[in-house]
SEKOLDO-54543 format. One line per field, with one value per residue (C-alpha): residue number from 1; x, y, z. Coordinates in pm, whole numbers, plus 50000, padded with zeros to 5 digits. Layout:
// residues N
i	c(NUM	...);
east	c(X	...);
north	c(Y	...);
up	c(Z	...);
***
This chain:
// residues 368
i	c(1	2	3	4	5	6	7	8	9	10	11	12	13	14	15	16	17	18	19	20	21	22	23	24	25	26	27	28	29	30	31	32	33	34	35	36	37	38	39	40	41	42	43	44	45	46	47	48	49	50	51	52	53	54	55	56	57	58	59	60	61	62	63	64	65	66	67	68	69	70	71	72	73	74	75	76	77	78	79	80	81	82	83	84	85	86	87	88	89	90	91	92	93	94	95	96	97	98	99	100	101	102	103	104	105	106	107	108	109	110	111	112	113	114	115	116	117	118	119	120	121	122	123	124	125	126	127	128	129	130	131	132	133	134	135	136	137	138	139	140	141	142	143	144	145	146	147	148	149	150	151	152	153	154	155	156	157	158	159	160	161	162	163	164	165	166	167	168	169	170	171	172	173	174	175	176	177	178	179	180	181	182	183	184	185	186	187	188	189	190	191	192	193	194	195	196	197	198	199	200	201	202	203	204	205	206	207	208	209	210	211	212	213	214	215	216	217	218	219	220	221	222	223	224	225	226	227	228	229	230	231	232	233	234	235	236	237	238	239	240	241	242	243	244	245	246	247	248	249	250	251	252	253	254	255	256	257	258	259	260	261	262	263	264	265	266	267	268	269	270	271	272	273	274	275	276	277	278	279	280	281	282	283	284	285	286	287	288	289	290	291	292	293	294	295	296	297	298	299	300	301	302	303	304	305	306	307	308	309	310	311	312	313	314	315	316	317	318	319	320	321	322	323	324	325	326	327	328	329	330	331	332	333	334	335	336	337	338	339	340	341	342	343	344	345	346	347	348	349	350	351	352	353	354	355	356	357	358	359	360	361	362	363	364	365	366	367	368);
east	c(49553	49323	49554	49809	50062	50209	50419	50484	50759	50636	50627	50291	49973	49814	50123	50148	49793	49784	50090	49923	49585	49752	49897	49578	49292	49326	49251	48887	48920	48660	48894	49216	49416	49681	49977	50094	50361	50258	50442	50076	49800	49578	49266	49413	49550	49242	48997	49236	49258	48897	48834	49076	48894	48537	48403	48612	48577	48936	49075	49452	49631	49927	50262	50621	50784	50592	50677	50596	50690	51092	51135	51118	51092	51017	50802	50599	50250	50201	49872	49728	49413	49168	48938	48589	48755	49024	48763	48414	48226	48299	48185	48387	48282	48477	48479	48515	48551	48787	48644	48285	48214	47911	48092	48209	47888	47760	48012	47978	47566	47669	47849	47577	47312	47565	47641	47311	47486	47577	47937	48002	47859	48095	48318	48677	48838	48577	48574	48879	48902	49159	49218	49382	49355	49507	49835	49873	49542	49639	49362	49463	49452	49053	48941	49104	49001	48681	48647	48803	48488	48255	48382	48611	48703	49040	49117	49456	49618	49855	49853	49895	50220	50351	50681	50819	50702	50473	50209	49911	49823	49541	49341	49120	48816	48617	48780	48764	49048	48975	49180	49113	48941	48973	48882	48728	48725	48529	48620	48497	48820	48724	49046	49223	49426	49658	49850	50211	50321	50710	50917	51263	51324	51474	51371	51668	51519	51454	51124	51015	50671	50476	50424	50281	50174	49948	49760	49608	49983	50116	50375	50525	50626	50770	50943	51007	50895	51201	51160	51082	51396	51610	51489	51471	51859	51943	51805	51976	52316	52361	52280	51980	52138	52251	51915	51752	52049	51911	51533	51517	51738	51604	51222	50986	50774	50421	50414	50115	50135	50513	50470	50584	50381	50605	50604	50876	50997	50945	51168	51238	51052	51153	51201	50929	50943	50645	50603	50430	50150	49978	50089	49861	49978	50048	50160	50476	50694	51032	51336	51390	51708	51682	51812	51820	51505	51613	51629	51332	51077	51207	51144	50780	50676	50819	50576	50312	50376	50356	50054	49855	50073	50138	50075	49921	49899	50073	49956	50228	50235	50572	50657	50851	51123	51195	51203	51461	51683	51721	51809	52090	52178	52156	51923	51629	51713	51744	51398	51239	51395	51215	50872	50992	50804	50471	50244	50277	50179	50262	50403	50600	50364	50308	50176	50042	49729	49672	49467	49621	49794	50166	50509	50834	50662	50516	50188	50070	49776	49828	49603	49679);
north	c(48750	48947	48942	48710	48677	48403	48297	48009	47975	47631	47509	47462	47669	47390	47309	47687	47756	47440	47566	47915	47731	47563	47892	48094	47874	47874	48255	48188	48462	48689	48851	48699	48922	48755	48863	48616	48579	48507	48184	48057	48057	48342	48112	47838	48055	48233	47969	47731	48057	48078	47700	47724	48004	47917	48102	48439	48710	48645	48899	48969	49064	48936	49116	49185	49068	48974	49115	48919	48970	49022	48932	49025	48787	48665	48411	48357	48426	48639	48646	48815	48692	48931	48806	48942	49126	49301	49339	49455	49457	49488	49492	49372	49518	49428	49722	49507	49735	50029	50238	50200	50552	50387	50091	50276	50425	50061	49970	50293	50195	49855	49965	50200	49953	49725	50000	50187	50477	50740	50696	51091	51032	50796	50872	50850	50758	50470	50318	50243	50138	49893	49919	49656	49777	49624	49770	49807	49954	50284	50374	50467	50844	50855	50565	50734	51115	50987	50842	51119	51279	51090	51017	51124	50794	50706	50423	50318	50035	49924	49854	49473	49348	49048	49017	49245	49089	49382	49113	49070	49184	49002	49132	48872	48875	48536	48330	48482	48646	48959	49179	49572	49567	49671	49543	49800	49652	49904	49792	49907	49797	49712	49834	50195	50224	50514	50540	50592	50724	50722	50810	50834	51181	51542	51862	51940	52307	52290	52346	52176	52334	52104	52345	52078	51727	51447	51372	51018	50890	51021	51209	51525	51716	51976	52108	52506	52576	52295	51971	51757	51533	51835	52006	51711	51640	52026	52017	51685	51807	51553	51455	51371	51042	50963	51089	50776	50683	50960	50827	50633	50848	51171	51164	51444	51534	51734	51894	51902	52056	52001	51660	51516	51303	51130	51089	50877	50880	50553	50615	50872	50875	51121	51445	51370	51149	50906	50867	50587	50788	51122	51471	51750	52089	52364	52105	52247	51940	51957	51754	51502	51312	50985	50969	50677	50454	50213	50519	50683	50368	50276	50659	50634	50296	50421	50732	50548	50303	50610	50729	50419	50272	49924	49742	49448	49441	49634	49625	49751	49864	49906	50035	49817	50089	50100	49749	49775	50030	49820	49521	49741	49861	49463	49616	49386	49209	49520	49611	49310	49335	49657	49466	49152	49263	49316	49097	49248	49153	49362	49359	49553	49734	49898	50194	50307	50490	50727	50999	51000	50781	50812	50632	50524	50556	50270	50342	50154	50099	50030	49870	49880);
up	c(52178	51968	51633	51520	51214	51055	50704	50487	50216	50123	49741	49708	49784	49951	50198	50274	50351	50584	50750	50785	50925	51190	51316	51294	51309	51678	51683	51552	51306	51212	50913	50755	50533	50314	50091	49835	49571	49224	49260	49392	49117	49214	49192	49375	49663	49739	49726	49967	50229	50216	50257	50559	50732	50655	50905	50829	50595	50372	50157	50009	49691	49501	49575	49480	49825	50181	50520	50845	51217	51218	50853	50488	50230	49862	49715	50004	50179	50498	50676	50969	51186	51349	51626	51678	51969	51720	51472	51619	51239	50887	50552	50256	49879	49504	49289	48973	48734	48802	48513	48625	48810	48941	49101	49394	49482	49500	49710	49972	49933	50078	50354	50446	50475	50665	50945	50913	50883	50573	50486	50548	50911	51028	51271	51168	51521	51493	51145	50900	50552	50371	50011	49802	49449	49086	49079	48721	48619	48696	48851	49213	49186	49070	49345	49620	49538	49500	49838	50023	49832	49994	50345	50630	50680	50620	50391	50379	50154	49874	49502	49417	49276	49052	49176	48959	48612	48549	48353	48601	48947	49161	49436	49650	49835	49991	49779	49432	49231	49054	48807	48710	49060	49399	49741	49978	50340	50615	50964	51339	51502	51889	51947	51917	51601	51440	51127	50996	50687	50674	50357	50445	50220	50293	50069	49886	49855	49474	49297	48998	48868	48638	48365	48106	48180	48018	48334	48188	48118	48450	48217	48269	47970	48092	48438	48470	48136	48012	47831	48164	48141	48091	48368	48627	48537	48598	48905	49033	48840	48614	48225	48110	48007	48347	48491	48563	48771	49049	49029	49336	49532	49429	49345	49392	49666	49655	50023	50206	50560	50576	50504	50137	49925	49718	49303	49175	48827	48634	48305	48045	47733	47455	47650	47911	48227	48329	48681	48881	48999	48920	48844	48728	48592	48815	49054	49275	49342	49575	49450	49750	49858	50036	50414	50657	50595	50886	51141	51039	51008	51381	51479	51315	51505	51836	51792	51677	52050	52196	52105	52182	52495	52347	51964	51894	51527	51222	50875	50626	50286	50172	49832	49605	49521	49947	49900	49629	49782	50120	49880	49708	50055	50198	50485	50403	50741	50936	50785	50908	51282	51317	51324	51559	51863	51698	51494	51165	50791	50505	50140	49901	49662	49312	49521	49841	49940	50246	50172	49839	49604	49649	49610	49815	50112	50382	50503	50801	50991	51384	51637	51994);
***
C-alpha cells in the first residue's frame, strides 16, 4: 500500500493522534496530511501530529468538517499517509505573512534550490503543489494568481475553516501552527495523478455583468448598471429581501472554456452584495442553478478512475457551502459513500483553489 487514510473522533487530541498513529505509522510515511476540527487546540494538535510521525513532513489545517474513506463527519481529525513510493520528493514552505509580497518569492526560491530546477521549468505532469491557506485572511486570489504567473505547475488546495465560528483559522507545518499564513507543498509523486473540479451547477442563461465593484472587499456594487442586490434579485425572480434565500441554490459563475468557476454571494450589505471570493469590474457572470451533487461527483470520480486506470488516494477540498447543502438535503452519508473504495482525506473549506480561487466547488487531487 502506497497511500493510507485514517480518522479519529476521540475527545482529546492525544487520544485521536494515538489512534491515527496506530493506523498510519506502519506505512513509514514520508508525508502526512491532516485536517482537524478546532475542538483540538491548534498548537497542541500540530505538535502531537509531528511527534507521532517524526520521520515524516507533516502538514494540515483547521476545518469546518472532515472527510475520510466512506464518511463525512464533524469534530474529528482525518489524515493521510504517503509512502516514499507515493511521494518521491517534496519540499514544504510556509508563507508566514500573506501580505508580504516577497514571502512567496522566498518560498519559490527555496523550492528551486531543493529541486535544482526553476519553477517555470518544472514539468506539470511530474510535479504538483498543495496549498493550505488561512480561510479568513481574504488573500487567496492574490496568492494563487501570483503562483500562476510564476509556474505552470498546478497548486490545488483549500482555505482553512474553524467549524463555522469565523473567528480564527489555522494552517500547520512540521509541528507549528500559523495564522494569516499559507502552507505550500511542492510534490514529486512517484505515481500518476490527475485533478477533479466539480461544482454541480447548470447555466440558466442569464448574464450579470459587474459594472461597479470594490474589488478589495469582494463587493459588487452594481450588476448590469443597477444596484447589485436589485439586479441579482431580478435575475432570480425574487425580491431583494428574499434574495439571500437563493444564494446557495443560485450563485454566479465565470465561464472559462465552458467550465464555470463559481462565485458565491455571502450577504447583502445596503444595495451591494458581498461575495466569498473575488469579483472584478467588467466580469461577466452567469446565473447558476444547483443540480445533483451526488451524481455529478460520482461521475467525476469515475472519469478520474478511467483516466488513471486505478485510484490509490484522493485529497478532497470540499466547499463548506456544498457541505451545508448536503446536510440540508440529508445527503452527507451518501456523499461519504462515494469515497468508500479509495483511501480519502478531505475537509469542508472556506474556499477552494484550482487555477483560481473559487466557491461551492470540490477540487480534488487524485493519485493512481
